[in-house]
Every structure is written in C-alpha cells, then in structure tokens.
N, C-alpha and C positions, 0 to 999 in steps of 0.2 A: 367176135364182143371181145374175147381178149386182145383181139387187134385194137379195138376203137380204147380200151381200157390202156393199150400199150401205148397209143398215138398220146392221147391225153396225159399218161404219166409224163412220156418223152418233153411233150409240151411246156408243161410244168416244171421239171427238171431247167429245161434253158428257159421259162423265164426267171426262175431262180439264180439263174447262171446270172444272167443279162444284171442283176440289182447288186452293186456293190456294197458293201457295208465297211470294207475300210475307207479307214481315212482321208482325206482328199489332202494332199499337199500342198500346202504354203504357196502363192507366189513368188518368184524369186525378186525380192527389191532388192537394189541396190543403197548401200548403204553411204549417205553423204559423209566425208570426210571433215572430222574438228578440224576446226580453223584455230592454231596459234599465234598471236603476233608477231612480228619480226623480231629476232632478237634484237634487241638496244641496247645502248649501257649510258641510261637516262641519269643525269645532276639532280634531277628533281621529276616526279612523277607521283600521282594517285590515281591509276589506273584511265581517267577518262579516255586516253591514247588506245591503250588495248582494246577498250571494250568497242572504240572507234572501228579499229581493224576488224575485231569479229564483228560489228554492224555491216562494214563495207561487205564482210566476205557474204554473208546472209543476204546483204541487198541486193548487191551485184554480182556477186561472185570473182572477184577482183579481190588481190591483195596487193596491190601497186598501182599507178600511175606514172605516164608520161609525162616531162614536160609542160607545161601550161595545159592539161588536161583535165577535166573534171567530170564529173557526173552529177546526175539530180534524178532522183527517184519518179515515176509517173505521176505516180500519187502522191500527193502533201494534204495531211491530215490537217483540216480547218482549226481545229483545236493543239491547244498547248504552247507553253512557250519556247522562242529558240534560244538554243545553246550552242555555242561555237567551243571547240577543241581546236587547238594548233598543236601543233607536234615538230616542234622545233627537229628535233632529230633525224624526221622523218621528210623534212620540208613538205610538211601535210597537212590538212583543217579538214573536218567533219562538222556539221552540220543538223542538228537536230533538232526537232519540233516535237517534246515532249521526248517520252522515249525511243523515236522511230528517226533513225537516220533519214534523213532527207536530201544530203547532199555531200559531196567530198571534192576535194581539190589538190591539185598541188600548187605549192606556195613558194614564197621568198621569203627569206628573216632576213636578222641583221648580219650583216658580214663581220669579220674580224674588226674587233674596234668599235662598234655602234651594233651591242648586240641586245636582241631581242629580250625584255623582261618575262622573267617565269612570272607566273603565281594567278589567282584569281583576278580578274576582271571584268568589269560592266562598261556597255556603251555608253559612253555619255554624253557625246552631239554625235550628231550625223549631216552632213553636207553635199548634195548632187556632184558640186562641183567646188574643190578647195585647193587653195596655192600655198606649198609649203610656207613656214616664216623664218625657215633655218635654210634651206638648202635652195638659193639662187628662185625663189618663187617655182619652185616645180610642181607640176601639174599632178592632185591626187585625187582622180573621180571617184563617185561613190565611198566619197570618204568615210569612217566611221571612228572618230576619237575613243579611246579607252583610257587615257592617262593625261597629266597635263604637262606632261612633256615632250609631247607631240607625238607619241607612241599611237600609231591605227591602224585600220585593217584598210584596205584600199585598192584601185584595179592597178595593176602595173606588171611589167616583163615580170615572168616567173622563169627562171632558166632550167629549176632545181634545185640549186643551191642556194646558202646566203649570200644574197648581194645586195641588200635594203639599206638601209642608214638607222634601220632600228624599228621602220614600221614590217606589219605582216603584206606583201602584194599580192593579190588574186587576179586571174585571169579575168581578161574585162567584160566578158557575158557572164561569167559568177558572180562579180563583184557587184554587176549592176542586177542580177535576181538577187542575190544574198539583201543588197539593201532594200530592196521592196518588201523584204520578209522582216526584218528585224524591229527594235522598236527601239530607244535610251530604254537603258536598265539593262538589255538582257546581258546573260554574263556570257564571259568569255572567258577559257582556260588555258592557259599557255603551258607544255610540257615540255622538257625537254632535257 
C-alpha cells in the first residue's frame, strides 16, 4: 500500500512539474524603422512632400526612384479625390486618392530659365493629345493644364533632373494612367 501511495505521489508531482506557471515570453517582432524624408533645402513647402515620402516608404518600402521609374499601388480605392504633389527639389511626384498614396513617379520639371512655378494649383483642362503653342508644336500627350501660361503635367522624357520648359514631364505609362484618374478641379501642389 505504501508503494502504491508513493507511486501516486510521484506521478502527481511529475504532473505538477509539467505545468508551468511562469509567464511566457512574447515572440520577438522586428520593429519597422521610422522613415524620415530626405534632407532637402526647400524654397517653399507646406509639408506635402514630406507626407508623400513617408507614404511612399509605408506603401512601397522605397525612399527613391530611378530616372523614368514609377510605381502604382496594387489596390486603388474607388472613393476620394485625387491630389497630386510635385516635389521639384527631388524631381518626384506623389498621387493620393483621399489620404492613400496610390502612385509615385520620377518627374522632370523646368530647367534653368524656365522655372516650374511653386504653389497651389488645380487641373484646369485636359487633352489626351495636345501640341505646344510656344515650343515648335511639340507633342504633349495626356496633357493636364494647371495655369493660363502653358504649364501642364504631360508625358515626356524624365531624365531625373529639370529639363523641360516649365511643364512637369511624367513617364508615358504613368501619365496615361494618371490622366484616366484625374478630373478638372483636382488639386496640384508644387513644392521645391
């Protein structure tokens, strides 16, 4: 009888030893680094470019683009106004629908002597194919005018530096998709 009692006591102790009451350690989760926009000496900014860079990093995990490169989010929300931010200092544009970044692209803005104007603008009119009235009837595919002096967003060569006569050149595929998303009255902010 003593042996049976000893066996039950030993079995009970082993069962209790298997139950751990020590707190479990939480699994290690890698912290995602916070992103800071590139240090830029802006002439004029209201923080739209910084918001764009933060959203670009959060959406695409990227902080820069090569010349001619562009990215579109895989899911574009159906609701919300389109807003475009052009960063002249970094030659990049951010496209938002509501508060969500949906596209980012390298641009080419006005070269020396043909500055792209800073400020708050809106799309005044659009043409799928337009020709410049100032510069030798030059083609301006997917043109979206933002002022009364010929400044517009349109498809063109984007070498990664200012090279236009004041317009904002976009890669052709990006310009075409953007043209299909925007409407007259959408806001454009140009910082730099």
